[in-house]
ROSEGU-353469 format. One record per residue (C-alpha): residue number from 0; residue in three letters; x, y, z. Coordinates in steps of 0.2 Angstrom, whole numbers. Example, Ala and Ser with C-alpha at 12.3 -4.5 7.8 and 13.67 -1.06 7.14 Angstrom:
SITE    nr   rest      c1      c2      c3
SITE     0    Ala      62     -22      39
SITE     1    Ser      68      -5      36
% end
This chain:
SITE    nr   rest      c1      c2      c3
SITE     0    Met    -539     245     -44
SITE     1    Arg    -538     262     -37
SITE     2    Gln    -534     277     -48
SITE     3    Met    -525     293     -43
SITE     4    Gly    -538     307     -41
SITE     5    Leu    -536     324     -48
SITE     6    Asp    -529     332     -33
SITE     7    Gly    -517     318     -28
SITE     8    Ser    -529     307     -18
SITE     9    Leu    -533     289     -21
SITE    10    Asp    -551     286     -27
SITE    11    Lys    -560     271     -34
SITE    12    Met    -573     283     -42
SITE    13    Ser    -562     295     -51
SITE    14    Lys    -567     298     -68
SITE    15    Pro    -554     290     -80
SITE    16    Val    -542     302     -88
SITE    17    Ala    -548     297    -106
SITE    18    Trp    -566     303    -101
SITE    19    Trp    -561     320     -96
SITE    20    Thr    -568     334    -106
SITE    21    Thr    -559     350    -111
SITE    22    Ala    -569     359     -97
SITE    23    Asp    -563     346     -84
SITE    24    Arg    -545     349     -89
SITE    25    Leu    -546     368     -89
SITE    26    Ser    -555     367     -72
SITE    27    Leu    -541     357     -65
SITE    28    Ile    -527     369     -72
SITE    29    Val    -537     384     -65
SITE    30    Asn    -539     375     -48
SITE    31    Arg    -521     370     -46
SITE    32    Gly    -515     387     -52
SITE    33    Val    -526     397     -41
SITE    34    Leu    -521     388     -25
SITE    35    Leu    -502     387     -30
SITE    36    Met    -503     406     -33
SITE    37    Ala    -511     409     -17
SITE    38    Ser    -499     398      -8
SITE    39    Leu    -484     407     -16
SITE    40    Ile    -491     424     -11
SITE    41    Gly    -493     417       7
SITE    42    Val    -475     412       7
SITE    43    Ile    -469     429       2
SITE    44    Ala    -481     437      15
SITE    45    Phe    -472     426      29
SITE    46    Val    -454     430      24
SITE    47    Tyr    -454     447      16
SITE    48    Pro    -452     456      33
SITE    49    Phe    -434     449      33
SITE    50    Phe    -430     458      17
SITE    51    Ala    -440     474      19
SITE    52    Pro    -429     490      19
SITE    53    Ile    -440     497      33
SITE    54    Val    -444     489      50
SITE    55    Val    -461     494      56
SITE    56    Pro    -466     494      74
SITE    57    Glu    -474     479      82
SITE    58    Asn    -491     487      83
SITE    59    Glu    -491     491      65
SITE    60    Ala    -486     474      59
SITE    61    His    -495     468      43
SITE    62    Ala    -507     483      45
SITE    63    Thr    -507     485      26
SITE    64    Asp    -503     468      18
SITE    65    Ala    -514     458      29
SITE    66    Pro    -530     464      22
SITE    67    Leu    -523     461       4
SITE    68    Leu    -518     443       9
SITE    69    Phe    -535     440      16
SITE    70    Gly    -543     446       0
SITE    71    Val    -532     435     -11
SITE    72    Leu    -536     420       0
SITE    73    Thr    -555     423       0
SITE    74    Leu    -554     425     -19
SITE    75    Ala    -544     409     -21
SITE    76    Val    -557     399     -11
SITE    77    Leu    -571     406     -20
SITE    78    Thr    -563     403     -37
SITE    79    Val    -559     385     -33
SITE    80    Leu    -577     382     -27
SITE    81    Leu    -585     389     -42
SITE    82    Thr    -573     381     -55
SITE    83    Gly    -571     364     -46
SITE    84    Ala    -567     350     -58
SITE    85    Ser    -582     339     -60
SITE    86    Ser    -570     324     -60
SITE    87    Asp    -569     322     -42
SITE    88    Val    -579     323     -26
SITE    89    Ala    -573     341     -22
SITE    90    Gly    -580     348     -38
SITE    91    Ser    -598     341     -37
SITE    92    Ala    -613     348     -29
SITE    93    Lys    -612     335     -15
SITE    94    Gly    -593     338     -13
SITE    95    Val    -596     356     -11
SITE    96    Ala    -609     352       2
SITE    97    Leu    -597     341      11
SITE    98    Leu    -584     354      11
SITE    99    Gly    -595     367      19
SITE   100    Ser    -601     354      32
SITE   101    Leu    -584     349      37
SITE   102    Ala    -578     368      38
SITE   103    Ala    -593     372      48
SITE   104    Val    -591     357      60
SITE   105    Asn    -572     361      62
SITE   106    Ala    -576     379      65
SITE   107    Ala    -588     374      79
SITE   108    Leu    -575     363      87
SITE   109    Arg    -565     378      91
SITE   110    Leu    -578     382     104
SITE   111    Leu    -574     367     114
SITE   112    Pro    -562     369     129
SITE   113    Ser    -544     366     124
SITE   114    Phe    -529     365     135
SITE   115    Met    -513     375     131
SITE   116    Gly    -510     373     112
SITE   117    Ala    -521     357     110
SITE   118    Ser    -536     361      98
SITE   119    Pro    -549     349      91
SITE   120    Met    -548     359      75
SITE   121    Phe    -533     350      67
SITE   122    Phe    -538     332      66
SITE   123    Leu    -553     335      55
SITE   124    Val    -543     345      43
SITE   125    Ile    -530     332      42
SITE   126    Leu    -542     318      39
SITE   127    Ala    -551     329      25
SITE   128    Gly    -534     332      16
SITE   129    His    -529     313      18
SITE   130    Val    -545     306      11
SITE   131    Phe    -551     319      -1
SITE   132    Gly    -535     326      -7
SITE   133    Ala    -524     342      -5
SITE   134    Arg    -536     354     -13
SITE   135    His    -550     348      -1
SITE   136    Gly    -539     349      14
SITE   137    Phe    -533     366      10
SITE   138    Leu    -551     373       8
SITE   139    Val    -557     364      24
SITE   140    Gly    -543     372      34
SITE   141    Ala    -544     389      27
SITE   142    Met    -563     390      27
SITE   143    Ser    -565     383      45
SITE   144    Met    -552     395      52
SITE   145    Leu    -561     410      44
SITE   146    Leu    -578     404      50
SITE   147    Ser    -571     401      68
SITE   148    Ala    -563     418      68
SITE   149    Leu    -580     426      64
SITE   150    Ile    -589     415      77
SITE   151    Thr    -576     419      91
SITE   152    Gly    -572     437      86
SITE   153    Gly    -554     432      82
SITE   154    Val    -552     443      67
SITE   155    Gly    -536     453      65
SITE   156    Pro    -520     454      55
SITE   157    Trp    -516     437      60
SITE   158    Leu    -531     429      52
SITE   159    Pro    -525     426      34
SITE   160    Tyr    -509     418      41
SITE   161    Gln    -519     406      52
SITE   162    Met    -530     402      37
SITE   163    Leu    -514     398      26
SITE   164    Gly    -506     388      40
SITE   165    Leu    -521     377      43
SITE   166    Gly    -524     376      25
SITE   167    Trp    -507     369      22
SITE   168    Val    -509     357      36
SITE   169    Gly    -524     350      27
SITE   170    Ala    -515     350      10
SITE   171    Gly    -500     341      17
SITE   172    Ala    -510     327      24
SITE   173    Val    -511     319       7
SITE   174    Leu    -493     315       8
SITE   175    Ala    -496     303      23
SITE   176    Pro    -495     285      16
SITE   177    Arg    -511     276      14
SITE   178    Arg    -510     258      22
SITE   179    Ala    -522     244      24
SITE   180    Ser    -520     244      42
SITE   181    Arg    -535     250      52
SITE   182    Phe    -524     260      64
SITE   183    Pro    -518     277      55
SITE   184    Trp    -500     276      61
SITE   185    Ala    -494     288      47
SITE   186    Leu    -507     301      51
SITE   187    Ile    -503     301      69
SITE   188    Leu    -485     304      65
SITE   189    Tyr    -491     318      53
SITE   190    Gly    -502     325      66
SITE   191    Ile    -487     327      78
SITE   192    Ala    -476     335      65
SITE   193    Ser    -490     347      59
SITE   194    Gly    -493     352      77
SITE   195    Tyr    -475     358      79
SITE   196    Gly    -474     364      61
SITE   197    Tyr    -490     375      62
SITE   198    Gly    -483     384      78
SITE   199    Met    -466     386      70
SITE   200    Leu    -474     394      55
SITE   201    Leu    -487     405      63
SITE   202    Asn    -474     413      74
SITE   203    Leu    -466     421      59
SITE   204    Trp    -481     432      56
SITE   205    Phe    -475     443      71
SITE   206    Trp    -458     438      76
SITE   207    Pro    -448     449      64
SITE   208    Phe    -457     464      71
SITE   209    Val    -454     461      90
SITE   210    Ser    -441     470      99
SITE   211    Pro    -432     463     115
SITE   212    Ala    -439     470     131
SITE   213    Ser    -422     469     139
SITE   214    Pro    -404     467     134
SITE   215    Glu    -405     449     141
SITE   216    Glu    -418     445     128
SITE   217    Ala    -408     451     113
SITE   218    Gly    -403     433     108
SITE   219    Leu    -422     428     105
SITE   220    Tyr    -426     441      92
SITE   221    Trp    -422     446      75
SITE   222    Ser    -414     463      69
SITE   223    Pro    -411     470      52
SITE   224    Gly    -394     465      44
SITE   225    Met    -393     448      54
SITE   226    Ser    -386     434      45
SITE   227    Phe    -396     419      40
SITE   228    Gln    -387     407      52
SITE   229    Asp    -389     420      66
SITE   230    Thr    -408     422      61
SITE   231    Leu    -410     403      63
SITE   232    Ser    -401     402      79
SITE   233    His    -411     416      87
SITE   234    Tyr    -427     409      81
SITE   235    Ala    -423     392      88
SITE   236    Ala    -420     400     105
SITE   237    Phe    -436     410     104
SITE   238    Tyr    -446     395      99
SITE   239    Leu    -439     384     113
SITE   240    Ala    -442     398     126
SITE   241    Thr    -459     403     121
SITE   242    Ser    -468     390     110
SITE   243    Ala    -461     373     111
SITE   244    Val    -471     367     126
SITE   245    Tyr    -487     375     119
SITE   246    Asp    -485     366     103
SITE   247    Ser    -481     350     111
SITE   248    Phe    -499     350     118
SITE   249    Arg    -505     353     101
SITE   250    Ala    -495     339      94
SITE   251    Val    -500     327     107
SITE   252    Gly    -519     332     105
SITE   253    Asn    -518     329      87
SITE   254    Ala    -510     312      89
SITE   255    Ala    -523     307     102
SITE   256    Ala    -538     313      92
SITE   257    Leu    -532     304      76
SITE   258    Ala    -528     288      86
SITE   259    Val    -546     287      93
SITE   260    Leu    -556     294      79
SITE   261    Gly    -545     293      64
SITE   262    Gly    -548     275      59
SITE   263    Pro    -568     276      60
SITE   264    Leu    -568     293      51
SITE   265    Ile    -557     288      37
SITE   266    Arg    -568     273      33
SITE   267    Met    -584     283      34
SITE   268    Phe    -576     296      22
SITE   269    Glu    -570     283      10
SITE   270    Arg    -588     275      10
SITE   271    Tyr    -594     293       6
SITE   272    Arg    -582     295      -9
SITE   273    Gln    -588     278     -16
SITE   274    Arg    -606     283     -16
SITE   275    Val    -604     300     -23
SITE   276    Ser    -606     301     -42
SITE   277    Trp    -592     310     -52
SITE   278    Arg    -604     316     -65
SITE   279    Arg    -608     335     -67
SITE   280    Leu    -623     339     -56
% end
């Protein structure tokens, strides 16, 4: 019978709760607390421009807070890696090696040609979160986005927001139901939803700072003092006009990759989990 792993995943090899040491329990608390705090700070970073008393120009958007957010995320990732609970795969030496390998492979996938918003970066992050749990999914997503930015030269104030977005995509994959079916229907649906959700979220890092180029575009953008309902309607119009088609390619790309590769990779990752010892190495 499978047991629930420390980070919400199902694992045949999870250490029984009765065998956890004080260090295991403390490590679990630290890990969850660090990632929850980093995510909370990330949410604040996305939404605070709507409540800021001063609106800065678009070319100065997040010029001061993006480096701080990047530092928080980097510190959170390092803390989780160094204090990983020994009770599951993510905290063992083999688990850390696997995490680094997945992040490196996923970063390299960004170099492959992509069409519109479709990117091969997403499906591996989704699989990592689904099989190994929310913590592992978040780390693979955040680390691979950082590595890919360093490889491609895509470093800028948008980077910490991309790291958070892809990390949350990986963490959320643990919510997809695990079924005995060899075809990952639930993950395919999640891949479609996350393809749109990632785009909707990432737009928010710059949308509050953009000004309409003409009076005809005023209905697409936000301005200080706008009501919540008007903000939603303006953002919906902006999204449909600028991002919906682009994100549709990402959603279809995620679904296709998961349909073709999801089943075999899930079984391979599950076999790896069963072979990895949960003892402290």
